[in-house]
MIPAVEX-661764 format. One record per residue: x, y, z of N, C-alpha, C, O in turn; residue in three letters; residue number from 0. Coordinates in nm, 3 decimals, always signed. Layout:
! MIPAVEX-661764
     n.u     n.v     n.w    ca.u    ca.v    ca.w     c.u     c.v     c.w     o.u     o.v     o.w resn resi
       X       Y       Z       X       Y       Z       X       Y       Z       X       Y       Z  Ala  NUM
...
END
This chain:
! MIPAVEX-661764
     n.u     n.v     n.w    ca.u    ca.v    ca.w     c.u     c.v     c.w     o.u     o.v     o.w resn resi
  +2.662  -3.159  +3.354  +2.677  -3.288  +3.237  +2.847  -3.250  +3.158  +2.857  -3.172  +3.063  Unk    0
  +2.919  -3.294  +3.195  +3.056  -3.304  +3.197  +3.061  -3.293  +3.067  +2.951  -3.246  +3.036  Unk    1
  +3.137  -3.312  +2.949  +3.166  -3.421  +2.820  +3.287  -3.380  +2.781  +3.344  -3.276  +2.749  Unk    2
  +3.305  -3.480  +2.794  +3.514  -3.510  +2.726  +3.509  -3.495  +2.503  +3.448  -3.536  +2.405  Unk    3
  +3.629  -3.402  +2.549  +3.589  -3.420  +2.335  +3.692  -3.460  +2.353  +3.752  -3.445  +2.459  Unk    4
  +3.746  -3.531  +2.235  +3.844  -3.657  +2.142  +3.858  -3.547  +2.089  +3.770  -3.471  +2.049  Unk    5
  +3.958  -3.536  +2.087  +4.109  -3.441  +1.923  +4.066  -3.574  +1.771  +4.059  -3.695  +1.747  Unk    6
  +4.052  -3.450  +1.715  +4.017  -3.574  +1.617  +4.086  -3.493  +1.525  +4.058  -3.527  +1.410  Unk    7
  +4.199  -3.358  +1.530  +4.335  -3.317  +1.410  +4.291  -3.158  +1.388  +4.277  -3.073  +1.475  Unk    8
  +4.287  -3.154  +1.345  +4.355  -2.933  +1.333  +4.258  -2.911  +1.457  +4.216  -3.026  +1.469  Unk    9
  +4.213  -2.858  +1.529  +4.072  -2.830  +1.607  +4.009  -2.838  +1.637  +3.950  -2.771  +1.722  Unk   10
  +3.963  -2.997  +1.542  +3.799  -3.034  +1.532  +3.809  -3.102  +1.680  +3.905  -3.082  +1.754  Unk   11
  +3.728  -3.163  +1.705  +3.661  -3.272  +1.837  +3.541  -3.301  +1.860  +3.467  -3.204  +1.844  Unk   12
  +3.470  -3.433  +1.904  +3.373  -3.480  +1.885  +3.362  -3.515  +2.051  +3.439  -3.537  +2.145  Unk   13
  +3.237  -3.509  +2.031  +3.260  -3.612  +2.191  +3.265  -3.773  +2.209  +3.185  -3.843  +2.147  Unk   14
  +3.368  -3.834  +2.301  +3.461  -3.947  +2.308  +3.313  -3.944  +2.367  +3.271  -3.843  +2.311  Unk   15
  +3.184  -4.001  +2.461  +3.093  -4.068  +2.482  +3.038  -4.112  +2.380  +3.011  -4.232  +2.380  Unk   16
  +3.009  -4.044  +2.280  +2.937  -4.017  +2.141  +2.970  -4.175  +2.076  +2.894  -4.272  +2.065  Unk   17
  +3.112  -4.159  +2.040  +3.225  -4.249  +1.954  +3.124  -4.406  +1.984  +3.096  -4.448  +2.096  Unk   18
  +3.094  -4.455  +1.885  +3.092  -4.599  +1.846  +3.205  -4.649  +1.749  +3.144  -4.708  +1.659  Unk   19
  +3.298  -4.652  +1.730  +3.410  -4.699  +1.625  +3.452  -4.619  +1.531  +3.412  -4.546  +1.441  Unk   20
  +3.574  -4.669  +1.598  +3.692  -4.632  +1.446  +3.771  -4.628  +1.375  +3.876  -4.683  +1.406  Unk   21
  +3.764  -4.581  +1.283  +3.790  -4.712  +1.173  +3.914  -4.655  +1.087  +3.982  -4.553  +1.087  Unk   22
  +3.909  -4.789  +1.003  +4.048  -4.732  +0.810  +3.912  -4.701  +0.780  +3.803  -4.740  +0.822  Unk   23
  +3.957  -4.609  +0.682  +3.887  -4.610  +0.545  +3.913  -4.664  +0.405  +3.871  -4.637  +0.292  Unk   24
  +4.017  -4.768  +0.466  +4.052  -4.833  +0.293  +3.993  -4.972  +0.254  +4.046  -5.051  +0.175  Unk   25
  +3.857  -4.995  +0.330  +3.830  -5.113  +0.263  +3.603  -5.088  +0.148  +3.493  -5.043  +0.182  Unk   26
  +3.630  -5.118  +0.091  +3.505  -5.097  -0.037  +3.364  -5.095  +0.145  +3.308  -4.987  +0.163  Unk   27
  +3.337  -5.187  +0.227  +3.240  -5.117  +0.268  +3.204  -4.978  +0.289  +3.116  -4.903  +0.247  Unk   28
  +3.345  -4.963  +0.404  +3.399  -4.779  +0.432  +3.353  -4.724  +0.400  +3.269  -4.645  +0.443  Unk   29
  +3.415  -4.759  +0.262  +3.467  -4.670  +0.114  +3.220  -4.622  +0.135  +3.169  -4.510  +0.141  Unk   30
  +3.152  -4.755  +0.139  +2.997  -4.720  +0.066  +2.948  -4.651  +0.198  +2.852  -4.575  +0.214  Unk   31
  +3.017  -4.687  +0.267  +2.911  -4.636  +0.446  +2.976  -4.427  +0.447  +2.914  -4.335  +0.500  Unk   32
  +3.072  -4.418  +0.393  +3.097  -4.243  +0.426  +3.028  -4.213  +0.258  +3.006  -4.092  +0.255  Unk   33
  +2.993  -4.266  +0.142  +2.923  -4.248  +0.021  +2.770  -4.218  +0.042  +2.701  -4.125  +0.001  Unk   34
  +2.726  -4.377  +0.154  +2.599  -4.363  +0.183  +2.615  -4.209  +0.310  +2.617  -4.100  +0.251  Unk   35
  +2.620  -4.205  +0.372  +2.617  -4.033  +0.447  +2.632  -3.916  +0.468  +2.599  -3.840  +0.558  Unk   36
  +2.752  -3.895  +0.263  +2.740  -3.826  +0.217  +2.661  -3.700  +0.148  +2.665  -3.577  +0.134  Unk   37
  +2.542  -3.889  +0.093  +2.432  -3.856  +0.047  +2.335  -3.816  +0.066  +2.266  -3.738  -0.001  Unk   38
  +2.301  -3.909  +0.249  +2.258  -3.869  +0.347  +2.260  -3.747  +0.432  +2.200  -3.746  +0.539  Unk   39
  +2.331  -3.637  +0.385  +2.372  -3.565  +0.461  +2.402  -3.541  +0.605  +2.377  -3.432  +0.657  Unk   40
  +2.461  -3.656  +0.680  +2.495  -3.672  +0.804  +2.684  -3.749  +0.727  +2.660  -3.868  +0.707  Unk   41
  +2.761  -3.734  +0.706  +2.904  -3.688  +0.663  +2.936  -3.561  +0.768  +2.829  -3.522  +0.815  Unk   42
  +3.017  -3.507  +0.805  +3.109  -3.481  +0.885  +3.197  -3.502  +0.837  +3.230  -3.620  +0.842  Unk   43
  +3.346  -3.350  +0.717  +3.451  -3.336  +0.715  +3.572  -3.268  +0.799  +3.612  -3.153  +0.817  Unk   44
  +3.601  -3.363  +0.830  +3.715  -3.262  +0.915  +3.800  -3.264  +0.865  +3.878  -3.191  +0.927  Unk   45
  +3.884  -3.335  +0.715  +4.021  -3.374  +0.678  +4.010  -3.209  +0.689  +4.096  -3.162  +0.763  Unk   46
  +3.909  -3.097  +0.620  +4.058  -2.993  +0.611  +4.080  -3.006  +0.435  +4.194  -2.964  +0.418  Unk   47
  +4.046  -3.027  +0.356  +4.091  -3.072  +0.211  +4.237  -3.224  +0.193  +4.290  -3.238  +0.082  Unk   48
  +4.277  -3.312  +0.305  +4.321  -3.366  +0.302  +4.327  -3.498  +0.352  +4.377  -3.494  +0.464  Unk   49
  +4.292  -3.640  +0.309  +4.334  -3.756  +0.243  +4.280  -3.822  +0.390  +4.357  -3.844  +0.484  Unk   50
  +4.161  -3.846  +0.395  +4.097  -3.873  +0.453  +4.142  -4.061  +0.551  +4.115  -4.168  +0.497  Unk   51
  +4.206  -4.051  +0.682  +4.282  -4.205  +0.703  +4.186  -4.224  +0.856  +4.220  -4.313  +0.934  Unk   52
  +4.111  -4.168  +0.879  +3.975  -4.222  +0.923  +3.862  -4.220  +0.952  +3.814  -4.129  +0.884  Unk   53
  +3.786  -4.264  +1.011  +3.653  -4.301  +1.043  +3.545  -4.285  +1.143  +3.500  -4.390  +1.188  Unk   54
  +3.491  -4.165  +1.190  +3.439  -4.218  +1.310  +3.305  -4.254  +1.348  +3.306  -4.134  +1.318  Unk   55
  +3.186  -4.295  +1.384  +3.109  -4.379  +1.322  +3.024  -4.283  +1.470  +3.070  -4.272  +1.583  Unk   56
  +2.970  -4.260  +1.448  +2.865  -4.116  +1.627  +2.749  -4.201  +1.645  +2.669  -4.274  +1.586  Unk   57
  +2.781  -4.152  +1.759  +2.575  -4.295  +1.794  +2.446  -4.187  +1.756  +2.333  -4.233  +1.743  Unk   58
  +2.477  -4.026  +1.739  +2.387  -3.987  +1.642  +2.317  -4.081  +1.490  +2.199  -4.085  +1.456  Unk   59
  +2.441  -4.150  +1.418  +2.463  -4.227  +1.336  +2.484  -4.141  +1.249  +2.431  -4.164  +1.141  Unk   60
  +2.585  -3.982  +1.262  +2.662  -3.956  +1.141  +2.838  -4.038  +1.117  +2.894  -4.137  +1.164  Unk   61
  +2.870  -3.947  +1.035  +2.964  -4.012  +0.991  +3.126  -3.921  +1.010  +3.143  -3.888  +0.892  Unk   62
  +3.221  -3.877  +1.069  +3.259  -3.745  +1.037  +3.451  -3.823  +1.030  +3.519  -3.900  +1.099  Unk   63
  +3.467  -3.734  +0.889  +3.624  -3.810  +0.868  +3.722  -3.675  +0.880  +3.701  -3.554  +0.866  Unk   64
  +3.857  -3.768  +0.916  +3.952  -3.688  +0.963  +4.118  -3.769  +0.890  +4.134  -3.886  +0.853  Unk   65
  +4.225  -3.649  +0.893  +4.324  -3.632  +0.856  +4.402  -3.753  +0.990  +4.435  -3.868  +0.964  Unk   66
  +4.408  -3.721  +1.055  +4.424  -3.809  +1.237  +4.468  -3.951  +1.143  +4.353  -3.983  +1.113  Unk   67
  +4.531  -4.029  +1.094  +4.503  -4.241  +1.103  +4.402  -4.256  +1.321  +4.389  -4.215  +1.436  Unk   68
  +4.364  -4.365  +1.196  +4.248  -4.408  +1.265  +4.311  -4.474  +1.434  +4.258  -4.450  +1.542  Unk   69
  +4.443  -4.562  +1.410  +4.574  -4.601  +1.480  +4.559  -4.457  +1.671  +4.558  -4.483  +1.791  Unk   70
  +4.551  -4.333  +1.598  +4.604  -4.236  +1.664  +4.474  -4.208  +1.755  +4.473  -4.236  +1.875  Unk   71
  +4.342  -4.139  +1.674  +4.207  -4.157  +1.750  +4.198  -4.315  +1.857  +4.164  -4.326  +1.975  Unk   72
  +4.234  -4.397  +1.779  +4.190  -4.502  +1.893  +4.277  -4.520  +1.989  +4.267  -4.611  +2.071  Unk   73
  +4.415  -4.391  +1.988  +4.493  -4.406  +2.142  +4.449  -4.307  +2.263  +4.460  -4.314  +2.385  Unk   74
  +4.388  -4.200  +2.163  +4.348  -4.075  +2.234  +4.247  -4.072  +2.350  +4.233  -4.021  +2.460  Unk   75
  +4.151  -4.201  +2.216  +3.990  -4.265  +2.316  +4.057  -4.354  +2.429  +3.986  -4.369  +2.529  Unk   76
  +4.166  -4.407  +2.430  +4.182  -4.542  +2.511  +4.189  -4.419  +2.646  +4.117  -4.403  +2.744  Unk   77
  +4.315  -4.345  +2.594  +4.377  -4.234  +2.677  +4.294  -4.161  +2.788  +4.315  -4.129  +2.905  Unk   78
  +4.166  -4.147  +2.678  +4.122  -4.099  +2.747  +3.911  -4.133  +2.858  +3.831  -4.070  +2.928  Unk   79
  +3.931  -4.276  +2.795  +3.854  -4.325  +2.867  +3.887  -4.419  +3.028  +3.807  -4.458  +3.114  Unk   80
  +4.061  -4.435  +3.018  +4.126  -4.484  +3.137  +4.118  -4.328  +3.168  +4.035  -4.286  +3.086  Unk   81
  +4.152  -4.248  +3.226  +4.179  -4.114  +3.292  +4.061  -4.081  +3.359  +4.073  -4.054  +3.479  Unk   82
  +3.982  -4.077  +3.323  +3.815  -4.120  +3.384  +3.779  -4.141  +3.526  +3.664  -4.170  +3.557  Unk   83
END
């Protein structure tokens, strides 16, 4: 079974088929989502110490943080889906 990887920045990738949502981290509910995931050890930080610009929700209930803008990641996701 071939998996398509979605580049989320700094050489980090996630399996595109497992992405549920790509969202901006600026609202209070998203900050709460991130804090809850961290507390429950479901948070994956791929920002390399930089500001979080996108939150990626996975079907495994993990939350992935990225430095790349959510719009950029969304466009990469759409491009991957169109190329299939």
